[in-house]
C-alpha positions in Angstrom: -143.6 63.1 43.7 -146.7 63.9 45.7 -146.2 62.4 49.2 -150.0 62.6 49.8 -150.7 60.7 46.6 -148.1 58.1 47.5 -149.5 57.5 51.0 -153.1 57.3 49.9 -152.4 55.0 47.0 -150.1 52.8 49.2 -152.8 52.4 51.8 -155.7 51.8 49.4 -153.6 49.4 47.2 -152.5 47.4 50.2 -156.0 47.0 51.4 -157.0 45.8 47.9 -154.1 43.4 47.8 -155.0 42.0 51.2 -158.6 41.5 50.1 -157.5 39.6 46.9 -155.0 37.6 49.0 -157.8 36.6 51.4 -160.0 35.5 48.5 -157.3 33.5 46.8 -156.2 31.8 50.1 -159.8 30.8 50.9 -160.3 29.4 47.4 -157.1 27.3 47.7 -158.1 26.1 51.2 -161.6 25.0 50.0 -160.3 23.2 46.8 -161.6 25.9 44.5 -158.2 26.9 43.1 -159.6 26.6 39.6 -161.6 29.8 40.2 -158.6 31.9 41.0 -158.7 33.0 37.4 -162.1 34.6 38.0 -160.6 36.6 40.9 -157.9 38.1 38.6 -160.6 38.9 35.9 -162.6 40.8 38.5 -159.5 42.6 39.8 -158.4 43.6 36.2 -161.9 44.9 35.4 -162.0 47.0 38.6 -158.6 48.5 37.9 -159.5 49.4 34.3 -162.8 51.1 35.3 -161.0 53.0 38.1 -158.4 54.3 35.5 -161.2 55.4 33.1 -163.0 57.1 36.0 -159.9 59.1 36.9 -159.3 60.1 33.3 -163.0 61.2 33.0 -162.7 63.4 36.1 -159.6 65.0 34.7 -161.2 65.7 31.4 -164.3 67.2 33.1 -162.0 69.4 35.3 -160.1 70.7 32.2 -163.3 72.0 30.7 -164.6 73.8 33.8 -164.5 77.6 34.1 -165.0 77.7 37.9 -162.1 75.4 38.9 -161.9 76.8 42.5 -165.5 75.5 43.1 -164.7 72.1 41.7 -161.5 71.8 43.7 -163.2 72.9 46.9 -166.1 70.4 46.5 -163.8 67.6 45.4 -161.6 68.2 48.5 -164.5 68.1 50.8 -165.9 64.9 49.2 -162.4 63.3 49.5 -162.3 64.2 53.2 -165.7 62.7 53.8 -164.9 59.4 52.1 -161.4 59.2 53.5 -162.7 59.8 57.1 -165.4 57.1 56.7 -162.8 54.7 55.4 -160.3 55.3 58.2 -163.1 55.0 60.8 -164.5 51.8 59.2 -161.0 50.2 59.3 -160.6 51.2 62.9 -163.9 49.7 64.0 -164.7 47.0 61.6 -161.4 46.0 60.0 -160.8 43.2 62.4 -163.8 41.3 60.9 -162.8 41.8 57.2 -161.4 38.2 56.7 -164.6 36.6 58.1 -166.8 38.9 56.0 -164.9 38.3 52.8 -164.7 34.5 53.2 -168.5 34.4 53.9 -169.2 36.2 50.7 -166.8 34.1 48.7 -168.4 30.9 50.1 -171.7 32.1 48.7 -170.2 33.1 45.3 -170.2 29.7 43.7 -170.5 30.6 40.0 -167.6 32.2 38.0 -169.8 35.3 37.3 -170.7 35.7 41.0 -167.0 35.5 42.0 -166.0 37.9 39.3 -168.7 40.3 40.3 -167.8 40.1 44.0 -164.1 40.6 43.4 -164.9 43.6 41.1 -167.1 45.3 43.7 -164.7 44.9 46.7 -161.6 45.9 44.7 -163.4 48.7 42.8 -164.4 50.2 46.1 -160.7 50.8 46.9 -160.1 52.1 43.3 -163.1 54.5 43.6 -161.8 55.8 47.0 -158.3 56.3 45.5 -159.7 58.3 42.6 -161.8 60.5 44.9 -158.8 61.0 47.2 -156.4 61.8 44.5 -158.7 64.2 42.6 -157.7 67.3 44.7 -154.0 66.4 44.2 -154.4 65.9 40.5 -155.9 69.3 40.0 -152.8 70.9 41.8 -150.0 68.7 40.4 -150.8 66.1 37.9 -147.2 64.8 37.3 -146.4 64.6 41.0 -149.7 62.8 41.7 -149.1 60.2 39.0 -145.6 59.6 40.3 -147.0 59.2 43.8 -149.7 56.8 42.5 -147.1 54.7 40.8 -144.8 54.7 43.8 -147.6 53.9 46.2 -149.0 51.1 44.0 -145.5 49.6 43.6 -144.8 49.8 47.4 -148.1 48.2 48.3 -147.6 45.3 45.9 -144.1 44.7 47.2 -145.3 44.7 50.8 -148.3 42.4 50.0 -145.9 40.0 48.3 -143.5 40.0 51.3 -146.5 39.3 53.6 -148.3 36.6 51.6 -145.7 35.4 49.2 -142.6 35.3 51.4 -144.3 35.0 54.8 -142.9 38.2 56.4 -144.7 38.9 59.7 -146.1 42.4 60.2 -148.6 43.7 62.7 -151.2 44.9 60.2 -153.5 46.4 62.9 -150.6 48.5 64.2 -149.6 49.4 60.7 -153.1 50.6 59.8 -153.2 52.5 63.1 -150.2 54.6 62.5 -151.0 55.1 58.8 -154.5 56.2 59.8 -153.1 58.8 62.1 -151.0 60.1 59.2 -154.0 60.1 56.8 -156.0 62.1 59.3 -153.4 64.9 58.9 -153.6 64.5 55.1 -157.4 64.7 55.3 -157.2 67.8 57.5 -154.9 69.4 55.0 -157.5 68.6 52.2 -160.3 70.1 54.3 -158.2 73.3 54.7 -157.3 73.4 51.0 -160.9 72.9 50.0 -162.0 75.7 52.4 -159.4 78.0 50.9 -160.6 77.3 47.3 -164.2 77.8 48.2 -163.4 81.1 49.9 -161.6 82.2 46.7 -164.6 81.2 44.6 -167.0 83.0 46.9 -164.9 86.2 46.7 -164.7 86.0 42.9 -168.5 85.7 42.8 -168.8 88.8 45.0 -170.0 87.1 48.2 -168.8 88.6 51.5 -167.8 86.0 54.1 -166.7 88.5 56.8 -164.2 87.2 59.3 -164.3 83.8 57.7 -162.3 85.0 54.7 -160.1 87.4 56.8 -156.4 86.5 57.0 -155.6 84.7 60.2 -151.8 84.8 59.8 -149.0 85.3 57.2 -145.6 83.9 57.9 -144.0 86.3 55.3 -142.1 83.5 53.6 -141.5 84.4 49.9 -142.9 82.1 47.2 -139.4 81.2 46.0 -138.3 79.8 49.3 -138.0 76.1 49.9 -140.1 76.6 53.1 -143.0 78.1 51.1 -146.0 75.6 50.9 -145.3 75.2 47.2 -141.5 74.9 47.7 -139.4 71.8 47.8 -139.6 71.2 51.6 -142.7 73.2 52.4 -144.8 71.2 49.8 -144.1 67.9 51.7 -145.3 69.4 55.0 -148.3 71.0 53.1 -149.4 67.5 51.9 -148.6 65.6 55.1 -149.8 68.2 57.7 -151.7 70.8 55.8 -149.0 73.4 56.3 -149.4 76.8 54.6 -147.5 80.1 54.9 -150.8 81.9 55.2 -154.4 81.0 56.1 -157.8 82.6 56.3 -159.7 82.2 59.6 -162.2 79.9 57.8 -159.4 77.5 56.8 -157.9 77.6 60.3 -161.3 76.7 61.9 -162.2 73.9 59.5 -158.7 72.4 59.2 -157.7 72.3 62.8 -161.2 71.6 64.1 -161.4 68.6 61.8 -157.9 67.5 62.9 -158.7 67.5 66.6 -162.0 65.7 66.3 -160.7 63.1 63.8 -157.6 62.3 65.8 -159.7 61.9 69.0 -162.2 59.5 67.4 -159.6 57.5 65.5 -157.2 57.1 68.4 -160.1 56.2 70.7 -161.5 53.6 68.2 -158.1 51.9 67.7 -157.2 51.9 71.4 -160.5 50.2 72.1 -159.8 47.5 69.6 -156.2 47.1 70.9 -157.5 46.7 74.5 -160.1 44.1 73.4 -157.4 42.2 71.5 -155.1 42.2 74.5 -157.9 40.9 76.8 -158.7 38.2 74.3 -155.0 37.1 74.2 -154.9 37.1 78.0 -157.9 34.8 78.2 -156.4 32.4 75.7 -153.1 32.3 77.6 -154.9 31.5 80.8 -156.9 28.7 79.3 
């Protein structure tokens, strides 16, 4: 099972489940429970379209001659979207309930509610497909197992939170999961760079020191510590580990890692400080 696929799917599916739960809770609170069916229709449609999109990308990839170029571009695209999603959650996630309830309040007709639910849930599905594309091109079976595991875990946690009433600090949960996803994104950036370097070399382009080997740990491909081995592959997905790297990959991967960690930690810490100050003012009054 791909750990990266599990983590990404778990995070995205949990966000989608939280959004659906907020919509349903608001409908019940405002005596519009008869429209909950429309929410499930919109959700089902978004899931179906996401699955078709993923299948279409796989079919397109299978017919390509220059797979390295596709994998490199897909990895970079996934990193861009993943980074924007993490940063949005860090800076705007606290207002998600207010924003969703405001939109649902204006979505009076069944078609409007179905459309709104489809859009907000499909956004998570589209992000998941984009994020998982680089993993699917490397290990389809492992990615599918990770997807199923992540989806199951997210639905179970969502049920425990909204169905059973289990208390969990979602802000802190998203903080730590965002930190882990930054490492995953850094690994994708490094992998994408490696694939683009290979493609450029096959096309006869000279990249100079950018394509020169930065290090080689000398670990054989049959070892469990190789980045494709049983243990090494887990570290490869979670932390971008590789037994050898080009200088271009080192610069992109670790440069991204340092910058993304700085901005995400800074954004979350600012929100946590603001939250603590607000709690302090409420306790005083």
